[in-house]
Every structure is written in C-alpha cells, then in structure tokens.
N, C-alpha and C positions, 0 to 999 in steps of 0.2 A: 491328229497323229501322237501318239504317246512315245514315251522314250525308249521302249523296247523296240518299237519300229524305227525310231532314228537309229539306233544302233547297227540295224541290220543294212543300211542303205549309204552306200559310199559315193561321195563327191558330188552330191546335190544338196539343194537347200530344202529342207522339209520344216515345217512349223516354225520358220523363223531360225533355226538353227543350220550350223554347218558342220556337216560331219564329214572328217576328213579320211573316214575308211571303217571298215567293219572292225569290231572289236574281238580279238582272239582271247582263249582262255588265257589268264594271267596278267592281262593288260589292264590298265587303270580304267577304271568305269564311272564317268561323272554322274551318270543317271542309274547307278545301281539303286534298286528300290529297297534293299536290306543286305544285311552280313551274310546271307544265305546260310545261315546256322538255323535250321528247321527242327522242332521237336516232332517225335513221330506221332501217330495218330492214337496211340494209347495216352500220350500226354496230353494232346490239344487237338479238339476237333472242332473248335470255335472259329469265329472270324479273324482276319487277319486284315492289316491296313496296308495299302499300296501308297507308293508317293505319288505326288501331283508335279509335273513338270510342265503342263501344257499352260505355259504362259500365255497371257493376252497378248495378241499381236497388234493391237491397237489401245492407244491409251485410254483407260476407262476414266470415266467422271469420278472425281475425288468427293464421294456424297458426304463424308466427315465435313468437310469444308464449308457446306451448307446449314449445318445444324449445330455446330459447335458453338459453345458459350464463347462471346467475343472479349477481346482484350487481351493484354499480357497477365499472365498468371499472378497471383499473390497468394500468400497463405489464408487469406480470408476467402478467395475465389475457388481455389483449388478444390473442396469438396464438391461444388458443383459441377466442375469441369469431369472430376472423376465419375460422379454417378452418370454424367451424360456419355462418357467413353464405355460403361458397362453396359447402359442401355443400349447403345448403337450396336454393339458387337454381340448381343443377347441372342438374336435369332441365329446366327452363325456358329456360336460358341458355347452354348448353354449345354448342348447335348455333349460336346466335347468332354464337360465337366461332369455331368450327370449321367451319362450313359456312354462311356469312352470308346467301347468297341464296337458301337453301332454307327459312330460318327464317321463320315467320310470326307477328306478335303477336296475331291472332287465335286462331290454333290453341294458342299458349302462354298466351293470357289475360292479356297485358301491355297497355297502353294509351298512346295519344299525348296530347300536350298541345294543345288547339286555338291557333289563331291563328298558327301557325309553318310552315304549309305554303304558304300562298299567295306566289308571286313579285311582285317590285315592278315597276312598267312603268317604262320608260326615255323617254327623250326622242322616240325613233323609233316609239313605241308597242309595242314588243316587251317582253318580260320579261327582266330582269336575269339571267343564268344562274348569276350567284352567289348569288342570293337565294333565301329559301323553303327548302323541303325538297326536295331533289333525287330523282329519281323512280326510280332503280335500287335504290338502298338505303335511301332514306327519311332522307338524312343532312343534317346542317347543317355549314357550312364555318367553320371557325376562322380564325386568323390566319396569315400566312406566318412561318415561323419559319427563322432563319438559320443556317448550320453552326455559327456561332461560339457558338451557344446551348448547343452540346455539345462543350466544349473536351477532354472526356477520349475522345470517339468522335464525331468530326464527320462527318456525311454528306457527300457529295460536292457536294450543292447544296442550294439552298432548297428548303422544302416545306410543305405544309398539312395541318393534321391535320382529320380528318371526322369526326363522332361522329353515333350515334344515341342516343336518351334514351327510356327506356320506364318506366312507373309499375306496381307491381302490382296485384293486384285491391283491396286495402285503399286504398291511394292514389286509385286510378281511381273508387271510389266517391265519394270525396271531391271528385274533378275533376267528377263529375256534378252534384254538388251547388254548386259554386262556379260551373259554366257552365251551369246549367239555363237561364237566359236567356243566350245567348251574348254578346248586345250591353250586357247588363246584368250583370255577375258580381257574386255575392255575396262582398263583401270580409269579411262576417261568418263565412263558412264557409273562409277562407284559412289554415286550421290542419290539419294531417294528424293521422289517428287513429294510435294506437299499431300498431306492425306495418307501418305504410307501408315500402314499398322503392322507390328509384329507382335504375335501373342505367344507366351511360353506357359505351358500347362506342365506341372511338376506334381509327383506322387513319391511317396517312399515305401519300401518294401517292409512294413512293420503291420501287424494286426492292431486293432484298439485296445486288446488286452496288453499289447506290448508297449502302446503309447495312446493313453485313455484321450488325448487331444482328438484322435481320429475317428472318435465314434459316429457311427451314422454317415460317414462319408463315402464318397461313391466309390467303387472297385473296378478296377482293369487288369489284366494279366500282362506279363512280361516274360521273356525268355533269355535268362542270364544267369551267371554263376552268383552264387549267395555272397554277400559280404563276407561271411565265416570263411568260406573256401578260398576268397581272394587274399584274405589276411593271413591264412594257416598254410594254403600251399603256395610256396615259392615258384613252381615251376607252372607256368600258363598252359601248358599243354595237358595238364593233369586237371585243371578246373572244369567241371561239368555243368553246362547250363541246365536249370530247371524251369518250369513255370511256375512263377510267384505272383501271388496277388500284388495288385499295387493300389495304395490310398491316395487320394487326392489331399493335397495340403496346400498349394500355392499357384497363383496365376500372375504372370507378370505382362503388361502391356507396355509397348512403346509407340508413341505417336508423333509423327513429323508434323510440326505445326510451329512455324517460324512468327505467328502472331501471339500464339500463348509462350513460346520460349523463345524470344530473339536472340538470345547469347549463344544457345547451343543448337537450336532448331529442334528439339526433341523433348517430349514431356513423357517420363518413366512414371509407371504407376505399378503398385503392387497390391495384390489381394491375397488373404489367407483364409485358410477354412477355419471357422470358429464354432465348435461344437456347441457353445453356450447359445447361438442364435436359434431363434424360434422359425427361421425361413423355412418353407415346405419342402427345398430340395438343397442339395450341396451347392448349386449355383448360386441360391439365395443366401445361404451360410457363406459364401466367401466374400468377407467383408474387406473393405480398404483398409491396408496398412498406412498407405500415404501416397504421395505424389512428389517428385522431385523434377525441376526444369534446368539446374544449375548447381555449381559446387559451392557456392558463397566463397570465391576465392579470397575475396578482402579479409577472411577471416582465417585463412590457410597458414599464417605467420604464427597464429596461436598454438601451442601445444594441444590444448583441450578442443581446438576446432571450433570454438565459439565466440572466443574473446571475451572482454569484460561485461558485455551487455547480454550475452549468452543467447541471441536471437539469430536463427537463421530465417533468411529471407527467399531462399529458394528451395525449400522442402516444407511439406506440410505434412504432419503424422497425425493419424486418427487418435481422438479420445477413447479410452476405456478397452485399450488392447489387451490381450493377455499376457501376462508377464514375460513369458517365454520368447515372444515376438519382440518386445521391447529391448530386452537383454542383448537382443542381437542385431539391434539398429546399429548403423555403420557409425564412423568418427563423426564424434561431435553432436550424433543424434541425427545424421542424415538418413535418407531412406534406404534400406536393405530389407530384404525378405527374410522369414524364417530360414528359407534354405539357400541362401545367397552368400553364407558363410563371410558376412562383412566383420565379424570379430573372430579374431585368431587366438590360439593358445599356445603356449612354450615360445615365444619370440625373444629374439635378441635384436636391438637396433646397433647402427654401426657405431654408436659412441660406446656401446658396452653395456647398456641397460639391459636388464633381463627382466621378463614378465613370466614366472612360472609358478608353479604350485597352485593352479587355478585363477590367476590373475589373468583377466581378459585383456585384450588389446585390440580396441576398435580400430579396423586396419583399411577399410574400404566403403564403398557406396555404389550406388547403380550408376551415377555420372561419372564417377571417377574410374571405374571400372571399364565401362563402355568407351570412355574417352581415350583409351589406350589402343583403340581399334586403329590400325593401319597396317599397311603393306610395304616392306616386308615387316614380320612380327618381330620387333628387337626390344621391347619393353614388357616387363609383366604387366599382369592386370592388377598387382598389387604395388604399393609403393615400396619396391624393393630392389636393390642391384642384381638379383639372382633372376634367372630367366625362368626356372624351374619351381613349381612351388610344391610342398608336401601336403599330406592329408592332415587335417586339423589335429594339433597335438604333435605333430612332428615339428622338429626346431626349424624356424624360418626366420631368415635376416631380413630386417627391414630398415629402411632410413628412420630419421629422428622425426617424430611428429612435430610441424611447426618449421621444420629445416627448408632451405630454398630446394634440395632436392626431392623432399618429400612434396614440397609444394608444386611440382611438374603435374602431379595426378590430379592437382584440385584447380585447376584453372577452367573457365569457359572459353571453348574454343568453336570454331564452325566446323562441321563434320568434314569439310574438305581439308584441313588443316591437321596433319600428323602430330601427334604428341612430342615427337622426339625429330620431326622432320622439318621445322622452321628454317629456311635459309638453304636447306639440303636437297639435292636433285635427287629422283628415283625414289622417295619415299611418300606414301600416297595416304592421307588420311581416307578411311573406309566408313565414314558416316555414323559413328558411334555403332558399329555392327560387327560384333566378334566373331558370328558366323561365317560373315563375308570374309572375313581376315583369314580364318582357317580354311575356308575355302580355296581362296586364293593360293594360300601357301601349298595346299595340296595339290592344285591344278598346275601350278609353275613348277612345283618339284616333280610331277610326273612327266612334264614336258623337258625336263632337264635343264631348266631355266631359272632355279632357284637355288641359292647357296645356303638358305636358312630354313633347310627342311625340317618340318615339326613332328615329332611322334604324336600320338594321342593325347590330348591334355583334357583332364576331366572337368566337366562343366560345373559351375557354381553360381 
C-alpha cells in the first residue's frame, strides 16, 4: 500500500499507519511525494523520482552487523571501516551516483522521511518553488555558497547544493514506528536500531567549465530557481524554476554502530568526487574524505580545538585530498565535507572578535552539527546564540572557540540525550538525525501542538 492510497482512506489502519481522515486541498500532507511544482513537457520529458514511504512492517535483519570490521574505531582502523561501508552499500547506491535519474528507492529498498515533500504556499497562492522536495530528483535545496568559500579552487560563480537523503531498511522500519500516526509521532521511538544507515548524495548546479573539479562527474537534473534569481529577486513569487543540470560532488553516510562508536553510537563518513582519480565511474572516483565517531570533547577547551599535542582521536582524515576539501574541514580539522559549510566567513564572536576580509572561521563538524538534533529544535546547528544562520559570507554571531558555551556543541552524548535537554522535561534527543528533528517540528506544528514552528532551513 503506497502513501497516496493511505491518504484516501479514513479511520482504518493500512500498511502500519493510522490515517485520521482524508486530506483535503490545502491541508498538511505528511506523505507528499514532492512540492507539486512541475515543468511542462517542453522543459522535461524524462524520468521523475517518487518517494518511498512503504516502510518494512517487520524488523529486518541488520546485515551490516554481520560483516562490519570489529572493535571500537581508531584513527588506524578507520580506513578499513570506511572501505567496508562503501563496499556494503555499493549494490544499492552506486547507481544513485552514476546514473541518478534511473535510480529508484523502491527498487533499491531505501526510504524517505515524511513531512519533507510538501511545498509552501506563497502570498499569490502558488507553491514556493524553492520549498519542499523538488520533483525530478526528489532533492532538497541547500544554501547559496560563494566562490570565496573555496579559496584554493574557487568556482566562477555562486551556486547551491542539492541533496537526496535515504534510509536503509533497518532505519526505515524505525521510521514506520515513529510515524505510525503521522500527525502524532512517537517520540519514544526516536532512536534508531543498530545497523541503521542514512545516505545523503549531493550535487551542485555548476558546469565543469564553471568549476573544473567537476569534470567527468555524473549529471542529473533538478527543477528549481537559479541561485542568481534567488539572490537578485527579493520577491519569491517572481522566481521562476528551470530545469538545471546537477553534478555529483559529495556523499555522506551515517552508520548506527555502538561497537565502533560507543560514545555517540554513530559513525559519520564523507566521500567527495575527485576528478584526479583514475576510477572507471563517478562512484569509483568518490574517494573518502574521512570518518568521525566523536567530538574529541577533552580538546574542546582549547581555542584551536586540538590542544598542545594537536592529535584528534575520534576523527580520521584521508591523505592526499584536494586542497579545496582540506580548506573546508571543520574546527580543529574535524570531519566536514566540501558541501557541509564547516568553515564560515564574516564571523563575529560574542567577545567582539571579528573574522573578516577573507579570514576563515572553522565553525562546525559532522558530529557537532548532528549532535544538536533534538525536539523541540531550540539550538542552532552551529555553536551560536542565534537560531537562524545566514548564507556563508553574511555576518554570523558565534560563541568564542574554547569557551564553555562553545563546548556544548563538542561533547559526546548518546542519541537519546538532547544537547540542551539534560535535566529538563519535554526535550528529546533525536539520535543525531536532523531530518527527523525538522520532520517532528513540521508534524507537531501542523497539529497545532508546537510552539516552535520553524520555517524552511537550508541544508548544509
């Protein structure tokens, strides 16, 4: 039973979901496949991607747990672990990288998060073409990135990153438990089982002439307004989406594995397209950036994030990476992919120190960002006192690196413990999953039970 059928039947249980009634026009739609902004046949007559909400009704066997390299991860053992993860998902995910528009989540057995597809109505009654999940690739839109964010290999123009995010069958089973009643999600089930995997594949709307690092990468297409139209047209009702080529650049994988990562429960891995590679396909040329399984919290008291010895114990970074990638690593050299915006520009800290005129400010990393996942969402993804963050280059206020407030983002916590929720009732950790955090906010806001309704937040 698919999600569209679920929405048409009232008052009975179908496919493990409780439907409280048929959805009428204008009502919130947790199982929307996309934002309903479609190109006409002259613009696009190729394939489109549908969402997969048909979660397993019986807990699958976590096959990863039978083949993973054993033991707690170290900098020395991380490369073997990363290679094993890529090999494990290759059968399912290589086509998503190599030939994106022919890949199907239904065929591969991977699943979408609810509450992300529906578009947002504008003042003129039409749907904001930047909102929701776009209909060609099923992607979400990130923030606009400036060439100055990549000083070692700047592209010729500003661009946006666009990402698809999918959950494996083990994680999909848990999504079915969380969203059994999509308007009243189960916070008690907001922890993923061992062997859960989440894969994010990202591309950029540039040509290889505009950014040579993309040469020979795979090409898909999206239907969104261009970055120039977003920047130059303040009225969103006048921004027109167009079919735009998208070139693969980054893949992130998150694995629930408490043996490998006992402190946080998760291993974060980043791959990036390397045009220098002799690999036969874009999948083969997606080489490891690194892996991380913790924040090295004992080093969070040092302004540089590394301390006198300069050694991270919970992050491994691959050798020989292109400089545009290493320039974008997170605070103290912690893992951040080239599209993760781990480094910010035009920063001011609460003590009054400024980082301007091209001075970079390593501000985030994989674990610190995802460690802020909680419901309600009351803390920034970055170590900042402000909730909303600007596009890179816009002035951004941060806590001072090494300070106690900064250090809140750089602790190792179990996924059940909210970053700002220790000792407080009603604040729930969402197991390092920002997609789940935002989906819960939208769901409870739609049910009029949420005092912290969030507008669209660009991914990073």
